[in-house]
N, C-alpha and C positions, 0 to 999 in steps of 0.2 A: 576816574579818580586815580591819581598817581600816589604811590607809596614810597617813602624813603625808608630803606631798611638800614639801620645802624647796628653793626656787629661790634661789640666792644667787650673788654674784660672788666668786670667790676671787682674791686677788692672785697674779700669776704667781710672785712670789718666795716665797709661803707654802709651796709644796710643789713637788716635781718628780715627774713620772711615771716609773716604773721602765721600763716598755715601753709601746708604744702600746695594748696590750690588758690588761695586768695592773696592779693596784694592790696594794701591799703595806702592811705594818703602818705604816711611817713616814708615807707620804702619807695613809692613812686616819685615823690618830690625829690628825694635824695638821689634817685637814679637820674632824674631829669637834670638836676643841678650838676651831676657828674658829667653828663653828656655835654652840657654847656661850657663847663670849665676845664675839662681834661682833654688833652690830645689823645684821640683813640689809639694812635700808634704806640703811645707810651705804655698802654695797658699790657703790651706783650713783651716788655723788657724782661720780666720774670714771670713766665706763665704759671709757675707753681703757686703764685700768690693770688691767682684770679680764678673766678668762676666764669664759664662760658655763658653769654647772655645775649639775647636778641631783642631789639626794641623797634617797634614800628610806629611811624608818624605819618599822618595824612599830609603829603607834600604840599597840596594846594590849600589846606585849611589854615585859618588864622588861629594860632594856638596861644591861649592865655593860661599861664600857670595858675594864677589866682582863681580863675573861674573853675579850673579843674579841681582845685582844692575844695571850693565851695560845693561842687557837685558831689565829690566823694564824701564830704562830711555829712551830707544829707542821706547817704546810703546807710542801710543797716550793715553791721559788720559781717553778716553772713552772706552778703551779696558780693560775688566775685567781680573783679575788674579785669576780666580776661581779654576784653577787646583791645586793650592797650599793650599787654605784655604776653605774647604767646609762650607756651612752655615747650621745652624739648621733651620727648619721651624719656622715661626714666632710664631705659637701657641704651639710649643713644649716647655714645661716648664722644668727648671732644677729641680733637686730633692728638693732643698730648696724652690723653687717657688711652687712646687706641695704640699709640706707639709704646706706651709703658706696658700695656697688657701683652702686646706682641713680643716685647723683649723678655718678659717673665715667662711666657709660653715657650719661647725658644730655649731658654735655660732649662725649664722643666722637662721638655721633650728631649733635649740633647744631652744634658748632664744628669738630671735626676732620674728619669725613667729607667735607664740602664742599671741603676743601683737599687731600685725599689725592692725587688724580690730579696736581694741579699740583706738589705737593712732590716726588712721585716723578719726574716728568718733569724738574724743575729740579735734582733731586739735592740739595735743601736744605730744611731745616725752616723753616717760617714763623715769624719772630720773635714774632708775636702768639700763636701756640700755646705757645711756650716760656714767654712771660710769663703766660699763663693757667694753665699747669701750676704756676707759683710761686704765683699768686693763689689757686688752689684747694687749696694745701697739699700737692700731689702730689710736691714735690721734697724734702720733709723729713718723710716719714710716720713713721719711727721716731725721728726727732730729738726729744729731750726738749723739753717746752714752754718750759723756761727759756732755750733757745737758739732759740726761734721756730718749733719744729717742732710736729707734731701729737701726739707722744708716744704713738703707736699701736704695735701689735705688728707682727711680721714678716709674719704672714698677711695683714694689711691691705694691706701693700705688694704682696704677691703678687696680691691681688684687683685692685689698680690696674693692674698690668702686664698681667694677663690681659684686662681690659676694654678697655684702650687698644689692645692688640695685635689684638683682635677687629676693630678698624677699621683700624689702621695699626701694623705692627710696628716702624716707625722711631721713632714716639713712645713705643711700649712700651719699647724698649730705652733710650731717653733717660732715662725715669723709672727703669727697672730699674738701670742703672749708677749713677745718682745715689744711689739708696737702698741697694741691696744690696752695693755695692762701696765707693763713696767715703764716704758718710755712715757706713756701718758701720765702716769703718776708723778714722774719727775718734772715733766713739762708744766703740769698744772700746779703742783704743790712744792716743788723743790726750791730751795734757796738759790741765789746766784752761784754760791760756792758749790753746792751740790750738783747743780746743772753743769758747771764747768768741769767738775771732777768725774761725774758718772755718765752724763749723756755722751760725752766724747768717747768714753770707753764702750758704751753700749752701741754706738754707731759704727765703731771700727773693729772691735775685737772681743768684747765681753758679752756672753749670753746672760740674760736676766731671767729671774723667776719670781713668781708672785705667791707668797706663802700665807694663806688665810686658813684653810681647812685643817681640822684636827680630828683625832679619833672620835671625840664626843661632840664635835660641832661641824656638821655638814651643812644642811639647809638652815639649821639654827646657828648661823655663823657667829652671832654675838655671844654665844655660850662658850667661847674659846677659853681655855684654861692656861695658856702660856702667860707667864707673869713677867713683868718688867719692874725691877726694884731700883729706885734712884740711889746711887752710891756716891753722890757728890759730883765727881767729874765724869761719870759714865753711868750707864744703866746695865744691870745684870739681868739677862733674860734666861728663863728656865722653862722648858716645856718641850712639846713634841708636835711637829707638823706632819700632815699626811696628805697623800695624793698631789704632790707638788710637781707640776709639769716643768720640764727643762731642768729639773733638779740636779742631774748628773753633770750636765754641761755648764750650768750657770756659775758665774763668779760673783754676781751681785743679786741680792734678794730683797724685794720689798716685803717685809715680814711684819705681821700684826701681833701685838701682845697687849695685855691689860696692865696699865701702870697704876691703876686705882680701882681695884675690884669692888670697893664699897660703892663706887659711882655707877656700877653696872656697865652697860655698853658705852657710857660716856667716859669710861676710863681707857677704852681701846685706843691705842696709839700705833702709828706706822713707823717702822724703823728701817733704815738701810743697813743690811748686814752683808758683810763680805765673807766669801768662802774661807778666807784665812783667819778670821777672827778667832781668838782664844775661846774655847768652849763650844764651838760650832762644828757639827759633823753631819755628813750625809749618811743616812741609814739604808734600809732595805729598798731595793728597786723592785717594783711590782711586775709580775709576769702577766701581761694583759691579753685580753681577747683581740683588741684592735689597736690602731695607731701604735703598734709595737715598737717601732724605732724611736718613738718619742719617750723619753725617760719620765717615769712617774715614781717619785721616791718619798721616803720618810726623811724628815729633818729632825735632828736632835740638838737641843740647846741646853747645855749644862753650865749654868752660870756664865753664859756667853757675854763677853764684855763688849758693849757697844758705846762708842763715844757720844756725848751729849749732842754734838753737831750732826749726828746721824739720825736725829728725829726728823721724820718727813712730815711736813705740815705742822699743825699745832698739836701740842700735847693734849690727849683726850679727844681728838677729832679724827681718829683713825676710822671710826665707823662711817664717817662721811666719805672719806677717801675710798674705802672698800665698796660702798654702795655705788658711787658715781663711776668708778673705774669699771666695775662689773657691768653697769648699764651699757657702757660702750663695748666692753668685751663680748657681750652677747651678740652684738651685730657681727663681730669677728667670727664667732662660732657659726652664725648663720651663713657667713661666706664660706667657711670650711665645709658646711653641709651641702650647699649648692654646688660647690666644686666637686665634692665626692659624687653627688648625684649626676653631675654632668659627665664625669668620667665613666660612670656605669652606663648611662644612656648611650653615650657614643660607642662604647664597646658592644652594647646590645644591638644598636643599629648596624654596626659593621658585621657582627656575627650573623644576624638574621638575614642579611643580604647575601652572605656567602654560603650558609648552610642549606643544603639541598635535601628535600624530602618530597616524595611523590612526584618527582620530576621537575620541581621548581624550587626557587628560593623560598624559605618559610615566611619571609616578609611579604610574599604575595598572597598569603592567606589572610582573609579579613579578620579572623580572630587575633592573629598576631599584630596586624596593623592597628586594631583598636587598642591593644595593650600598649603599644609604642606611643600611640597618640595620647593616651591617658598619662603615661609617664612624662611626656614632653610638656603637657599642659600643666600638670602639678609642679614640675620644675620651674616653668616660666612664672607661675604665680609666686612661688617661693623666692625666685630671684627678684621679682618686682618688690616684694616686701622687704628684702634685705637692702636692695639699692635705695628704696625710699627712706628707710630708717637711717642709712648712712648719709644720704644727701640732706636729710632733716638735721642731722647732727652738725654737718658742715655749715648749714644755713642758720644755725643758732636757734632752732625750734626745739621745744621740748619733745624728746623722742622716746621717753621711757616705755610707754605703752607699745609703740611700734617696734622697739627693740625686743621686747618680750614676745610679741606676736611673731616677729620674724624668726627668732630662735626656736620658738615652739613649733611653728609650721614647717620651717626648713628641716628641722631634725626629723619630723615625721615623714616628710617627703623623701629625704635621703634614705631612710630605712625602707620605705615602700618601693622606691625606684630601684635600689640595689637588690632588694629581695626579688623583685620581678625580673631583673636582669639575670639573676641566677636561674630562675625558672625558664626563661627563654633560651638559655644556654643548655638546658637539660642537664644530663650527667656531667658534661664538661664544666658547667658552672659550679659544681660542687668540689672540684679539685683545684689544687694550687697551681696547676700548669696554666690556668687562665685567670685573668685579673679580677673578675667580678666578685668572687668570694671575699677578697680582701676589701673591696669597696663596701660590702655589706658589714664585715667585721668593724671597719673603721667608722661606719655610720652610727653604730649603737651608742657611742659616747655622747653624741649630740643631745640626747635626752637626759643626760646625767650631769655633765660638768658645767661650771659657771651658772648654776641654777637649774635644778631638775625641771622637767615639764610641768609637774604639779606646782612648783614655785612660780613658774611663768604664768600659769593659769590664775594663781592667787593674785599676782601683781596686776594682771589684766582686769580681773574681776573688781579689785579695789578701785582701780582707776575709772572703770566704766560706771560703777554704781556710786562713786563719790565717797567711799569710806576707807 
């Protein structure tokens, strides 16, 4: 039997995957129609717009599309059609993805790593690093090309966050918040005028921040007390925001306030606030355990004047924007965690290969080997979960449960792997002359921000029991 292998790029919008393992009649027939009507070579004119895809046909068989439809319609929806469309492993990257990851790693090793210790000690990002992130296109990965972005997919952003966090979690979260929260909010809910004005800046020069948390509303995000009062031609915002990542560097804030407290959470509205707006100021910067170079600040709004045209999305629909952006953001935090864990594991592998005790490298002792194997296995499982959630998002599949699971598990793995790396270093792991203590400090935030581990468990539980 001969097989004809057709490799082609499918536009993400051409079809949606029903689940991560099953293809049904709609996706298959649309894929076949695309094969018949599209010149495969044209699929690679803009690789950023395509997903890698392989399709196998029996070269000798008489293939009838209608008969395939009938056969598939007779199948239960739980029955996979794997014989026709083989899957690529989750961690197998396309050529474009490999090139992108390599370029980010080169930047992280060459430019970022020499600055990590100094930035951590100072508790401040080097402005040169921020500028280079813009120059390399890392601050507008999903932003459409018409607004100065790269026009790539969500998974590409996840690769960037992972690679940067492998060297420094602070720069990883800078890029993560910019892409998965701020840019994402504008792309999905911004008006054409807002996109033209703000996405251009966010892709080229302006850091963004996402301002939801308050002193009295952490996990209970909808209990926020910041108020927005309609003053005719503008809104007047009054309140306080806390734990705002990128707050010191940011020029543009996606900020949430309640414009109709009587309506409860249905009064919450998203606003675009600029750093220079009257009545807006940045308050205290937190002195943190980890990701110290990343600024975490208080925001103060004292009758802050926000133009009516700076309402993001619909009035009273801010709760929807916050939920949906954070669902995606959790995958980004998962990427940060697997990046941190990768850095710690690589350091532990190198050190245990060099450290000599009892006449040989300590990685020759079975006890050490088993610990390294456990670390590598847990990390690989976490990476699979994060990659799966990201690829589900790109494929248009509901990924809320998988995102919560990925964040929950990857944050646990990062803490475990970094802690074990310190132990393998012995006393050297406990001092700042070596990198692993910082990886451990940076890992702890994964169980806290963008939804604590308990909140992820609650989300997962509701979804699996149907309540």
